[in-house]
All heavy atoms as a GROMACS GRO file, in nm:
protein
  583
    1MET      N    1  -1.323   2.975   5.825
    1MET     CA    2  -1.183   2.969   5.809
    1MET      C    3  -1.127   3.098   5.769
    1MET      O    4  -1.196   3.178   5.694
    1MET     CB    5  -1.153   2.852   5.718
    1MET     CG    6  -1.002   2.817   5.729
    1MET     SD    7  -0.970   2.649   5.654
    1MET     CE    8  -1.065   2.638   5.522
    2HIS      N    9  -1.003   3.127   5.791
    2HIS     CA   10  -0.949   3.266   5.762
    2HIS      C   11  -0.843   3.254   5.662
    2HIS      O   12  -0.749   3.322   5.660
    2HIS     CB   13  -0.893   3.322   5.898
    2HIS     CG   14  -1.005   3.333   6.002
    2HIS    ND1   15  -1.086   3.430   6.009
    2HIS    CD2   16  -1.029   3.247   6.104
    2HIS    CE1   17  -1.172   3.423   6.101
    2HIS    NE2   18  -1.142   3.310   6.166
    3ASP      N   19  -0.860   3.162   5.565
    3ASP     CA   20  -0.753   3.144   5.458
    3ASP      C   21  -0.739   3.264   5.377
    3ASP      O   22  -0.634   3.276   5.307
    3ASP     CB   23  -0.796   3.030   5.363
    3ASP     CG   24  -0.791   2.897   5.449
    3ASP    OD1   25  -0.696   2.882   5.520
    3ASP    OD2   26  -0.874   2.817   5.433
    4GLU      N   27  -0.840   3.356   5.352
    4GLU     CA   28  -0.825   3.460   5.264
    4GLU      C   29  -0.725   3.562   5.312
    4GLU      O   30  -0.680   3.655   5.237
    4GLU     CB   31  -0.964   3.526   5.238
    4GLU     CG   32  -1.023   3.606   5.351
    4GLU     CD   33  -1.086   3.518   5.466
    4GLU    OE1   34  -1.089   3.388   5.451
    4GLU    OE2   35  -1.141   3.581   5.555
    5ARG      N   36  -0.693   3.560   5.430
    5ARG     CA   37  -0.596   3.662   5.496
    5ARG      C   38  -0.459   3.631   5.451
    5ARG      O   39  -0.413   3.512   5.446
    5ARG     CB   40  -0.613   3.667   5.645
    5ARG     CG   41  -0.748   3.713   5.682
    5ARG     CD   42  -0.757   3.719   5.828
    5ARG     NE   43  -0.892   3.757   5.874
    5ARG     CZ   44  -0.971   3.680   5.937
    5ARG    NH1   45  -0.938   3.560   5.976
    5ARG    NH2   46  -1.092   3.721   5.963
    6ALA      N   47  -0.365   3.728   5.434
    6ALA     CA   48  -0.227   3.713   5.412
    6ALA      C   49  -0.159   3.632   5.518
    6ALA      O   50  -0.188   3.648   5.635
    6ALA     CB   51  -0.170   3.844   5.394
    7ARG      N   52  -0.075   3.547   5.483
    7ARG     CA   53   0.001   3.467   5.574
    7ARG      C   54   0.146   3.495   5.569
    7ARG      O   55   0.218   3.443   5.484
    7ARG     CB   56  -0.015   3.321   5.549
    7ARG     CG   57  -0.168   3.285   5.537
    7ARG     CD   58  -0.196   3.179   5.637
    7ARG     NE   59  -0.335   3.129   5.630
    7ARG     CZ   60  -0.426   3.163   5.701
    7ARG    NH1   61  -0.412   3.258   5.802
    7ARG    NH2   62  -0.544   3.123   5.686
    8GLN      N   63   0.199   3.569   5.669
    8GLN     CA   64   0.339   3.597   5.679
    8GLN      C   65   0.370   3.583   5.825
    8GLN      O   66   0.295   3.628   5.915
    8GLN     CB   67   0.380   3.739   5.635
    8GLN     CG   68   0.358   3.758   5.482
    8GLN     CD   69   0.386   3.905   5.449
    8GLN    OE1   70   0.420   3.986   5.539
    8GLN    NE2   71   0.362   3.933   5.328
    9ALA      N   72   0.470   3.508   5.857
    9ALA     CA   73   0.492   3.476   5.995
    9ALA      C   74   0.601   3.560   6.062
    9ALA      O   75   0.706   3.582   6.002
    9ALA     CB   76   0.547   3.329   6.009
   10PRO      N   77   0.581   3.606   6.178
   10PRO     CA   78   0.461   3.636   6.241
   10PRO      C   79   0.405   3.773   6.198
   10PRO      O   80   0.490   3.868   6.197
   10PRO     CB   81   0.480   3.622   6.389
   10PRO     CG   82   0.630   3.667   6.400
   10PRO     CD   83   0.687   3.624   6.265
   11THR      N   84   0.285   3.793   6.188
   11THR     CA   85   0.223   3.919   6.157
   11THR      C   86   0.096   3.939   6.236
   11THR      O   87   0.041   3.848   6.287
   11THR     CB   88   0.194   3.939   6.010
   11THR    OG1   89   0.087   3.847   5.973
   11THR    CG2   90   0.313   3.919   5.923
   12SER      N   91   0.045   4.059   6.242
   12SER     CA   92  -0.080   4.085   6.292
   12SER      C   93  -0.145   4.187   6.190
   12SER      O   94  -0.076   4.270   6.135
   12SER     CB   95  -0.076   4.136   6.432
   12SER     OG   96  -0.018   4.259   6.441
   13GLN      N   97  -0.271   4.174   6.181
   13GLN     CA   98  -0.346   4.267   6.092
   13GLN      C   99  -0.499   4.271   6.127
   13GLN      O  100  -0.547   4.178   6.187
   13GLN     CB  101  -0.331   4.221   5.948
   13GLN     CG  102  -0.382   4.088   5.912
   13GLN     CD  103  -0.351   4.035   5.781
   13GLN    OE1  104  -0.263   4.086   5.716
   13GLN    NE2  105  -0.422   3.943   5.736
   14ARG      N  106  -0.563   4.382   6.094
   14ARG     CA  107  -0.700   4.379   6.105
   14ARG      C  108  -0.761   4.324   5.981
   14ARG      O  109  -0.707   4.337   5.866
   14ARG     CB  110  -0.752   4.530   6.112
   14ARG     CG  111  -0.708   4.597   6.241
   14ARG     CD  112  -0.782   4.539   6.357
   14ARG     NE  113  -0.783   4.630   6.461
   14ARG     CZ  114  -0.884   4.662   6.537
   14ARG    NH1  115  -1.007   4.601   6.520
   14ARG    NH2  116  -0.875   4.736   6.632
   15ASN      N  117  -0.868   4.256   5.993
   15ASN     CA  118  -0.933   4.204   5.871
   15ASN      C  119  -1.057   4.274   5.827
   15ASN      O  120  -1.070   4.387   5.876
   15ASN     CB  121  -0.967   4.049   5.894
   15ASN     CG  122  -1.082   4.030   5.991
   15ASN    OD1  123  -1.140   4.120   6.037
   15ASN    ND2  124  -1.109   3.903   6.014
   16LYS      N  125  -1.142   4.223   5.750
   16LYS     CA  126  -1.256   4.294   5.704
   16LYS      C  127  -1.356   4.330   5.813
   16LYS      O  128  -1.420   4.437   5.797
   16LYS     CB  129  -1.337   4.214   5.597
   16LYS     CG  130  -1.253   4.181   5.474
   16LYS     CD  131  -1.324   4.097   5.384
   16LYS     CE  132  -1.228   4.058   5.259
   16LYS     NZ  133  -1.290   3.944   5.179
   17ASN      N  134  -1.357   4.267   5.922
   17ASN     CA  135  -1.443   4.296   6.033
   17ASN      C  136  -1.354   4.401   6.113
   17ASN      O  137  -1.256   4.378   6.158
   17ASN     CB  138  -1.475   4.177   6.121
   17ASN     CG  139  -1.548   4.208   6.248
   17ASN    OD1  140  -1.560   4.331   6.292
   17ASN    ND2  141  -1.603   4.109   6.299
   18PRO      N  142  -1.411   4.523   6.129
   18PRO     CA  143  -1.334   4.628   6.183
   18PRO      C  144  -1.299   4.604   6.334
   18PRO      O  145  -1.210   4.678   6.386
   18PRO     CB  146  -1.422   4.756   6.179
   18PRO     CG  147  -1.557   4.705   6.156
   18PRO     CD  148  -1.540   4.573   6.093
   19ASP      N  149  -1.368   4.504   6.396
   19ASP     CA  150  -1.333   4.481   6.534
   19ASP      C  151  -1.275   4.340   6.550
   19ASP      O  152  -1.312   4.271   6.654
   19ASP     CB  153  -1.454   4.501   6.630
   19ASP     CG  154  -1.413   4.520   6.765
   19ASP    OD1  155  -1.302   4.543   6.799
   19ASP    OD2  156  -1.494   4.499   6.859
   20SER      N  157  -1.203   4.288   6.455
   20SER     CA  158  -1.142   4.163   6.464
   20SER      C  159  -0.995   4.169   6.438
   20SER      O  160  -0.949   4.246   6.352
   20SER     CB  161  -1.209   4.067   6.365
   20SER     OG  162  -1.150   3.931   6.369
   21LEU      N  163  -0.911   4.090   6.509
   21LEU     CA  164  -0.771   4.098   6.490
   21LEU      C  165  -0.726   3.965   6.457
   21LEU      O  166  -0.766   3.858   6.516
   21LEU     CB  167  -0.693   4.141   6.625
   21LEU     CG  168  -0.547   4.135   6.624
   21LEU    CD1  169  -0.491   4.239   6.533
   21LEU    CD2  170  -0.496   4.144   6.769
   22TYR      N  171  -0.653   3.948   6.343
   22TYR     CA  172  -0.592   3.823   6.302
   22TYR      C  173  -0.440   3.827   6.311
   22TYR      O  174  -0.374   3.915   6.282
   22TYR     CB  175  -0.624   3.787   6.156
   22TYR     CG  176  -0.585   3.650   6.115
   22TYR    CD1  177  -0.666   3.544   6.150
   22TYR    CD2  178  -0.466   3.622   6.040
   22TYR    CE1  179  -0.619   3.408   6.120
   22TYR    CE2  180  -0.427   3.499   6.015
   22TYR     CZ  181  -0.510   3.392   6.057
   22TYR     OH  182  -0.465   3.261   6.022
   23ILE      N  183  -0.380   3.721   6.383
   23ILE     CA  184  -0.228   3.699   6.390
   23ILE      C  185  -0.193   3.577   6.321
   23ILE      O  186  -0.236   3.463   6.362
   23ILE     CB  187  -0.197   3.700   6.548
   23ILE    CG1  188  -0.251   3.826   6.617
   23ILE    CG2  189  -0.046   3.682   6.555
   23ILE    CD1  190  -0.232   3.837   6.757
   24ALA      N  191  -0.113   3.595   6.217
   24ALA     CA  192  -0.060   3.480   6.139
   24ALA      C  193   0.076   3.432   6.203
   24ALA      O  194   0.154   3.528   6.234
   24ALA     CB  195  -0.041   3.521   5.993
   25LEU      N  196   0.088   3.315   6.233
   25LEU     CA  197   0.208   3.262   6.294
   25LEU      C  198   0.297   3.196   6.193
   25LEU      O  199   0.422   3.191   6.227
   25LEU     CB  200   0.167   3.169   6.402
   25LEU     CG  201   0.084   3.232   6.521
   25LEU    CD1  202   0.043   3.125   6.621
   25LEU    CD2  203   0.153   3.354   6.582
   26LYS      N  204   0.251   3.144   6.087
   26LYS     CA  205   0.344   3.086   5.988
   26LYS      C  206   0.284   3.098   5.855
   26LYS      O  207   0.156   3.110   5.832
   26LYS     CB  208   0.370   2.938   6.030
   26LYS     CG  209   0.263   2.832   6.017
   26LYS     CD  210   0.309   2.708   6.082
   26LYS     CE  211   0.280   2.593   5.984
   26LYS     NZ  212   0.316   2.463   6.037
   27ASP      N  213   0.372   3.088   5.753
   27ASP     CA  214   0.331   3.100   5.608
   27ASP      C  215   0.292   2.966   5.560
   27ASP      O  216   0.366   2.891   5.498
   27ASP     CB  217   0.443   3.156   5.527
   27ASP     CG  218   0.408   3.192   5.387
   27ASP    OD1  219   0.290   3.207   5.362
   27ASP    OD2  220   0.497   3.207   5.312
   28ALA      N  221   0.164   2.930   5.588
   28ALA     CA  222   0.110   2.797   5.530
   28ALA      C  223  -0.041   2.819   5.516
   28ALA      O  224  -0.102   2.902   5.585
   28ALA     CB  225   0.145   2.686   5.637
   29PRO      N  226  -0.097   2.738   5.428
   29PRO     CA  227  -0.239   2.750   5.402
   29PRO      C  228  -0.324   2.694   5.519
   29PRO      O  229  -0.271   2.578   5.567
   29PRO     CB  230  -0.265   2.682   5.276
   29PRO     CG  231  -0.151   2.587   5.261
   29PRO     CD  232  -0.034   2.659   5.322
   30GLY      N  233  -0.426   2.753   5.555
   30GLY     CA  234  -0.516   2.698   5.656
   30GLY      C  235  -0.592   2.576   5.590
   30GLY      O  236  -0.639   2.587   5.474
   31ALA      N  237  -0.605   2.474   5.664
   31ALA     CA  238  -0.684   2.347   5.609
   31ALA      C  239  -0.813   2.338   5.698
   31ALA      O  240  -0.909   2.272   5.656
   31ALA     CB  241  -0.610   2.232   5.621
   32GLY      N  242  -0.823   2.414   5.807
   32GLY     CA  243  -0.939   2.403   5.894
   32GLY      C  244  -0.928   2.500   6.000
   32GLY      O  245  -0.825   2.567   6.020
   33SER      N  246  -1.036   2.524   6.075
   33SER     CA  247  -1.020   2.619   6.189
   33SER      C  248  -1.119   2.563   6.304
   33SER      O  249  -1.207   2.472   6.283
   33SER     CB  250  -1.083   2.754   6.141
   33SER     OG  251  -1.219   2.743   6.099
   34ARG      N  252  -1.085   2.608   6.420
   34ARG     CA  253  -1.156   2.556   6.539
   34ARG      C  254  -1.177   2.673   6.632
   34ARG      O  255  -1.085   2.748   6.661
   34ARG     CB  256  -1.077   2.448   6.606
   34ARG     CG  257  -1.133   2.387   6.724
   34ARG     CD  258  -1.051   2.274   6.773
   34ARG     NE  259  -1.050   2.173   6.675
   34ARG     CZ  260  -0.949   2.079   6.655
   34ARG    NH1  261  -0.845   2.080   6.737
   34ARG    NH2  262  -0.946   1.994   6.559
   35GLU      N  263  -1.302   2.692   6.677
   35GLU     CA  264  -1.328   2.794   6.770
   35GLU      C  265  -1.301   2.737   6.910
   35GLU      O  266  -1.357   2.645   6.963
   35GLU     CB  267  -1.477   2.837   6.768
   35GLU     CG  268  -1.500   2.964   6.865
   35GLU     CD  269  -1.642   3.033   6.844
   35GLU    OE1  270  -1.725   2.948   6.794
   35GLU    OE2  271  -1.648   3.146   6.854
   36ILE      N  272  -1.196   2.801   6.983
   36ILE     CA  273  -1.143   2.755   7.112
   36ILE      C  274  -1.244   2.796   7.217
   36ILE      O  275  -1.282   2.716   7.310
   36ILE     CB  276  -0.998   2.809   7.140
   36ILE    CG1  277  -0.911   2.759   7.018
   36ILE    CG2  278  -0.949   2.759   7.273
   36ILE    CD1  279  -0.905   2.616   6.998
   37VAL      N  280  -1.269   2.926   7.222
   37VAL     CA  281  -1.378   2.983   7.302
   37VAL      C  282  -1.452   3.086   7.227
   37VAL      O  283  -1.407   3.116   7.118
   37VAL     CB  284  -1.312   3.043   7.433
   37VAL    CG1  285  -1.239   2.939   7.526
   37VAL    CG2  286  -1.215   3.157   7.399
   38ALA      N  287  -1.562   3.131   7.271
   38ALA     CA  288  -1.625   3.232   7.202
   38ALA      C  289  -1.547   3.346   7.156
   38ALA      O  290  -1.478   3.414   7.238
   38ALA     CB  291  -1.752   3.282   7.278
   39GLY      N  292  -1.527   3.370   7.028
   39GLY     CA  293  -1.456   3.475   6.973
   39GLY      C  294  -1.307   3.449   6.949
   39GLY      O  295  -1.246   3.547   6.909
   40LEU      N  296  -1.261   3.333   6.979
   40LEU     CA  297  -1.126   3.299   6.952
   40LEU      C  298  -1.113   3.179   6.855
   40LEU      O  299  -1.150   3.068   6.895
   40LEU     CB  300  -1.049   3.274   7.074
   40LEU     CG  301  -0.900   3.226   7.061
   40LEU    CD1  302  -0.822   3.340   6.994
   40LEU    CD2  303  -0.834   3.192   7.187
   41VAL      N  304  -1.078   3.201   6.739
   41VAL     CA  305  -1.075   3.103   6.620
   41VAL      C  306  -0.933   3.072   6.596
   41VAL      O  307  -0.854   3.168   6.563
   41VAL     CB  308  -1.154   3.143   6.507
   41VAL    CG1  309  -1.143   3.032   6.401
   41VAL    CG2  310  -1.299   3.163   6.546
   42VAL      N  311  -0.891   2.947   6.593
   42VAL     CA  312  -0.752   2.902   6.557
   42VAL      C  313  -0.759   2.840   6.420
   42VAL      O  314  -0.848   2.746   6.392
   42VAL     CB  315  -0.697   2.806   6.663
   42VAL    CG1  316  -0.565   2.762   6.619
   42VAL    CG2  317  -0.693   2.881   6.798
   43ASP      N  318  -0.676   2.884   6.325
   43ASP     CA  319  -0.653   2.821   6.196
   43ASP      C  320  -0.547   2.719   6.209
   43ASP      O  321  -0.442   2.740   6.258
   43ASP     CB  322  -0.624   2.928   6.095
   43ASP     CG  323  -0.739   3.018   6.056
   43ASP    OD1  324  -0.853   2.976   6.076
   43ASP    OD2  325  -0.708   3.119   6.001
   44LEU      N  326  -0.575   2.605   6.147
   44LEU     CA  327  -0.476   2.489   6.150
   44LEU      C  328  -0.443   2.452   6.008
   44LEU      O  329  -0.528   2.464   5.908
   44LEU     CB  330  -0.552   2.367   6.225
   44LEU     CG  331  -0.608   2.395   6.359
   44LEU    CD1  332  -0.690   2.279   6.406
   44LEU    CD2  333  -0.496   2.416   6.455
   45ASP      N  334  -0.326   2.400   5.984
   45ASP     CA  335  -0.280   2.354   5.852
   45ASP      C  336  -0.317   2.206   5.845
   45ASP      O  337  -0.378   2.147   5.935
   45ASP     CB  338  -0.129   2.368   5.832
   45ASP     CG  339  -0.041   2.291   5.926
   45ASP    OD1  340  -0.078   2.207   6.005
   45ASP    OD2  341   0.080   2.328   5.929
   46ALA      N  342  -0.273   2.139   5.742
   46ALA     CA  343  -0.309   2.007   5.714
   46ALA      C  344  -0.261   1.906   5.816
   46ALA      O  345  -0.317   1.798   5.827
   46ALA     CB  346  -0.270   1.961   5.571
   47ASN      N  347  -0.152   1.947   5.884
   47ASN     CA  348  -0.096   1.859   5.993
   47ASN      C  349  -0.152   1.882   6.127
   47ASN      O  350  -0.115   1.820   6.226
   47ASN     CB  351   0.055   1.882   6.001
   47ASN     CG  352   0.123   1.844   5.878
   47ASN    OD1  353   0.088   1.736   5.809
   47ASN    ND2  354   0.227   1.913   5.835
   48GLY      N  355  -0.246   1.984   6.133
   48GLY     CA  356  -0.308   2.016   6.260
   48GLY      C  357  -0.219   2.120   6.342
   48GLY      O  358  -0.256   2.152   6.462
   49ASP      N  359  -0.128   2.176   6.281
   49ASP     CA  360  -0.043   2.276   6.350
   49ASP      C  361  -0.106   2.413   6.335
   49ASP      O  362  -0.173   2.442   6.238
   49ASP     CB  363   0.097   2.277   6.283
   49ASP     CG  364   0.174   2.162   6.304
   49ASP    OD1  365   0.162   2.089   6.414
   49ASP    OD2  366   0.264   2.118   6.220
   50VAL      N  367  -0.084   2.501   6.429
   50VAL     CA  368  -0.151   2.635   6.435
   50VAL      C  369  -0.086   2.728   6.320
   50VAL      O  370   0.037   2.738   6.315
   50VAL     CB  371  -0.137   2.701   6.570
   50VAL    CG1  372  -0.194   2.841   6.564
   50VAL    CG2  373  -0.224   2.613   6.673
   51VAL      N  374  -0.175   2.775   6.239
   51VAL     CA  375  -0.121   2.870   6.138
   51VAL      C  376  -0.145   3.012   6.187
   51VAL      O  377  -0.062   3.105   6.162
   51VAL     CB  378  -0.198   2.844   6.005
   51VAL    CG1  379  -0.172   2.955   5.900
   51VAL    CG2  380  -0.178   2.709   5.950
   52GLY      N  381  -0.256   3.039   6.256
   52GLY     CA  382  -0.280   3.172   6.309
   52GLY      C  383  -0.404   3.173   6.388
   52GLY      O  384  -0.466   3.059   6.406
   53PHE      N  385  -0.449   3.281   6.438
   53PHE     CA  386  -0.578   3.289   6.515
   53PHE      C  387  -0.636   3.423   6.503
   53PHE      O  388  -0.576   3.527   6.477
   53PHE     CB  389  -0.555   3.252   6.656
   53PHE     CG  390  -0.459   3.334   6.735
   53PHE    CD1  391  -0.495   3.440   6.816
   53PHE    CD2  392  -0.319   3.294   6.738
   53PHE    CE1  393  -0.402   3.511   6.893
   53PHE    CE2  394  -0.222   3.365   6.811
   53PHE     CZ  395  -0.275   3.475   6.888
   54ALA      N  396  -0.770   3.421   6.511
   54ALA     CA  397  -0.847   3.550   6.500
   54ALA      C  398  -0.919   3.567   6.630
   54ALA      O  399  -0.968   3.479   6.696
   54ALA     CB  400  -0.952   3.530   6.392
   55ILE      N  401  -0.924   3.698   6.667
   55ILE     CA  402  -0.996   3.742   6.786
   55ILE      C  403  -1.108   3.833   6.746
   55ILE      O  404  -1.078   3.943   6.696
   55ILE     CB  405  -0.895   3.812   6.886
   55ILE    CG1  406  -0.780   3.719   6.921
   55ILE    CG2  407  -0.980   3.862   7.022
   55ILE    CD1  408  -0.666   3.795   6.998
   56ASP      N  409  -1.224   3.789   6.769
   56ASP     CA  410  -1.345   3.869   6.731
   56ASP      C  411  -1.373   3.967   6.851
   56ASP      O  412  -1.338   3.933   6.965
   56ASP     CB  413  -1.465   3.788   6.709
   56ASP     CG  414  -1.446   3.700   6.582
   56ASP    OD1  415  -1.376   3.752   6.489
   56ASP    OD2  416  -1.503   3.594   6.566
   57GLN      N  417  -1.429   4.081   6.821
   57GLN     CA  418  -1.464   4.190   6.921
   57GLN      C  419  -1.337   4.216   6.996
   57GLN      O  420  -1.323   4.236   7.116
   57GLN     CB  421  -1.567   4.130   7.025
   57GLN     CG  422  -1.688   4.063   6.962
   57GLN     CD  423  -1.787   4.167   6.917
   57GLN    OE1  424  -1.837   4.238   7.006
   57GLN    NE2  425  -1.831   4.175   6.795
   58ALA      N  426  -1.218   4.241   6.926
   58ALA     CA  427  -1.085   4.250   6.983
   58ALA      C  428  -1.077   4.377   7.078
   58ALA      O  429  -1.012   4.365   7.175
   58ALA     CB  430  -0.984   4.254   6.877
   59SER      N  431  -1.139   4.481   7.026
   59SER     CA  432  -1.130   4.606   7.114
   59SER      C  433  -1.187   4.586   7.258
   59SER      O  434  -1.150   4.660   7.345
   59SER     CB  435  -1.181   4.725   7.037
   59SER     OG  436  -1.330   4.702   7.034
   60GLY      N  437  -1.278   4.497   7.271
   60GLY     CA  438  -1.342   4.486   7.399
   60GLY      C  439  -1.257   4.384   7.491
   60GLY      O  440  -1.279   4.369   7.609
   61LYS      N  441  -1.168   4.307   7.425
   61LYS     CA  442  -1.089   4.212   7.495
   61LYS      C  443  -0.948   4.251   7.511
   61LYS      O  444  -0.877   4.205   7.597
   61LYS     CB  445  -1.093   4.075   7.427
   61LYS     CG  446  -1.236   4.030   7.407
   61LYS     CD  447  -1.242   3.901   7.326
   61LYS     CE  448  -1.394   3.859   7.310
   61LYS     NZ  449  -1.412   3.757   7.207
   62LEU      N  450  -0.898   4.337   7.432
   62LEU     CA  451  -0.755   4.374   7.424
   62LEU      C  452  -0.743   4.528   7.429
   62LEU      O  453  -0.824   4.595   7.361
   62LEU     CB  454  -0.688   4.322   7.305
   62LEU     CG  455  -0.697   4.171   7.281
   62LEU    CD1  456  -0.645   4.136   7.144
   62LEU    CD2  457  -0.612   4.095   7.391
   63ASP      N  458  -0.628   4.577   7.471
   63ASP     CA  459  -0.596   4.724   7.456
   63ASP      C  460  -0.512   4.719   7.324
   63ASP      O  461  -0.391   4.693   7.319
   63ASP     CB  462  -0.504   4.774   7.576
   63ASP     CG  463  -0.467   4.914   7.551
   63ASP    OD1  464  -0.505   4.979   7.450
   63ASP    OD2  465  -0.389   4.967   7.641
   64LEU      N  466  -0.577   4.765   7.214
   64LEU     CA  467  -0.515   4.766   7.084
   64LEU      C  468  -0.442   4.899   7.060
   64LEU      O  469  -0.382   4.910   6.945
   64LEU     CB  470  -0.625   4.748   6.983
   64LEU     CG  471  -0.693   4.613   6.988
   64LEU    CD1  472  -0.801   4.603   6.878
   64LEU    CD2  473  -0.589   4.497   6.967
   65THR      N  474  -0.428   4.988   7.152
   65THR     CA  475  -0.347   5.105   7.137
   65THR      C  476  -0.205   5.084   7.148
   65THR      O  477  -0.118   5.158   7.106
   65THR     CB  478  -0.394   5.213   7.234
   65THR    OG1  479  -0.367   5.173   7.362
   65THR    CG2  480  -0.535   5.256   7.223
   66ARG      N  481  -0.174   4.960   7.212
   66ARG     CA  482  -0.030   4.925   7.224
   66ARG      C  483  -0.018   4.777   7.208
   66ARG      O  484  -0.076   4.707   7.292
   66ARG     CB  485   0.016   4.975   7.366
   66ARG     CG  486   0.162   4.945   7.389
   66ARG     CD  487   0.214   4.985   7.526
   66ARG     NE  488   0.333   4.933   7.562
   66ARG     CZ  489   0.418   4.979   7.647
   66ARG    NH1  490   0.361   5.074   7.727
   66ARG    NH2  491   0.530   4.921   7.685
   67ILE      N  492   0.062   4.736   7.117
   67ILE     CA  493   0.096   4.592   7.093
   67ILE      C  494   0.247   4.577   7.093
   67ILE      O  495   0.314   4.638   7.035
   67ILE     CB  496   0.034   4.547   6.956
   67ILE    CG1  497  -0.111   4.563   6.950
   67ILE    CG2  498   0.071   4.402   6.930
   67ILE    CD1  499  -0.180   4.528   6.822
   68GLU      N  500   0.290   4.487   7.183
   68GLU     CA  501   0.430   4.463   7.196
   68GLU      C  502   0.452   4.323   7.153
   68GLU      O  503   0.386   4.224   7.167
   68GLU     CB  504   0.469   4.466   7.346
   68GLU     CG  505   0.454   4.616   7.402
   68GLU     CD  506   0.510   4.629   7.543
   68GLU    OE1  507   0.612   4.563   7.572
   68GLU    OE2  508   0.450   4.693   7.622
   69THR      N  509   0.577   4.304   7.094
   69THR     CA  510   0.627   4.169   7.051
   69THR      C  511   0.753   4.146   7.116
   69THR      O  512   0.843   4.234   7.146
   69THR     CB  513   0.636   4.161   6.900
   69THR    OG1  514   0.726   4.268   6.855
   69THR    CG2  515   0.497   4.177   6.835
   70PHE      N  516   0.785   4.014   7.141
   70PHE     CA  517   0.916   3.983   7.201
   70PHE      C  518   0.973   3.864   7.127
   70PHE      O  519   0.902   3.775   7.080
   70PHE     CB  520   0.889   3.930   7.347
   70PHE     CG  521   0.831   4.039   7.438
   70PHE    CD1  522   0.699   4.050   7.447
   70PHE    CD2  523   0.910   4.125   7.496
   70PHE    CE1  524   0.637   4.147   7.536
   70PHE    CE2  525   0.856   4.232   7.576
   70PHE     CZ  526   0.727   4.244   7.597
   71ALA      N  527   1.104   3.862   7.109
   71ALA     CA  528   1.179   3.752   7.048
   71ALA      C  529   1.135   3.717   6.907
   71ALA      O  530   1.129   3.597   6.869
   71ALA     CB  531   1.175   3.632   7.139
   72LEU      N  532   1.095   3.811   6.825
   72LEU     CA  533   1.063   3.780   6.688
   72LEU      C  534   1.195   3.778   6.607
   72LEU      O  535   1.294   3.845   6.635
   72LEU     CB  536   0.974   3.902   6.637
   72LEU     CG  537   0.839   3.915   6.696
   72LEU    CD1  538   0.763   4.035   6.623
   72LEU    CD2  539   0.756   3.787   6.664
   73PRO      N  540   1.190   3.700   6.510
   73PRO     CA  541   1.311   3.683   6.420
   73PRO      C  542   1.336   3.818   6.341
   73PRO      O  543   1.241   3.885   6.314
   73PRO     CB  544   1.271   3.568   6.326
   73PRO     CG  545   1.127   3.565   6.328
   73PRO     CD  546   1.083   3.609   6.467
   74ALA      N  547   1.464   3.850   6.319
   74ALA     CA  548   1.503   3.968   6.245
   74ALA      C  549   1.454   3.961   6.101
   74ALA      O  550   1.449   3.853   6.042
   74ALA     CB  551   1.647   3.977   6.244
   75VAL      N  552   1.402   4.071   6.052
   75VAL     CA  553   1.348   4.077   5.916
   75VAL      C  554   1.432   4.182   5.845
   75VAL      O  555   1.450   4.292   5.890
   75VAL     CB  556   1.195   4.115   5.916
   75VAL    CG1  557   1.156   4.129   5.767
   75VAL    CG2  558   1.126   4.014   5.988
   76SER      N  559   1.487   4.142   5.722
   76SER     CA  560   1.567   4.236   5.650
   76SER      C  561   1.468   4.317   5.565
   76SER      O  562   1.360   4.286   5.534
   76SER     CB  563   1.671   4.160   5.559
   76SER     OG  564   1.612   4.088   5.465
   77ALA      N  565   1.533   4.433   5.516
   77ALA     CA  566   1.454   4.517   5.432
   77ALA      C  567   1.413   4.447   5.301
   77ALA      O  568   1.314   4.487   5.227
   77ALA     CB  569   1.538   4.645   5.397
   78ALA      N  570   1.488   4.347   5.259
   78ALA     CA  571   1.460   4.272   5.132
   78ALA      C  572   1.339   4.192   5.146
   78ALA      O  573   1.270   4.150   5.042
   78ALA     CB  574   1.577   4.182   5.090
   79GLU      N  575   1.296   4.153   5.263
   79GLU     CA  576   1.169   4.065   5.291
   79GLU      C  577   1.053   4.145   5.283
   79GLU      O  578   0.965   4.192   5.304
   79GLU     CB  579   1.189   3.996   5.423
   79GLU     CG  580   1.299   3.897   5.416
   79GLU     CD  581   1.311   3.818   5.542
   79GLU    OE1  582   1.208   3.754   5.582
   79GLU    OE2  583   1.416   3.812   5.604
   0.00000   0.00000   0.00000
């Protein structure tokens, strides 16, 4: 489970594994995790809703030199 990672919705960050990417989708504690396919782990809250997901061996699966986001909520400087 990836509960030790900061949870701010939505964010992305590298974790302790230098070739893993974690994307948090909502600010809620993880209650469980499920490996969907090899190297893709989804964190779930107590209701079974997706909290975030981790991609292991990310550099071999994604081009991490450019990450684009679309339709994210506006964040003020105070947040």
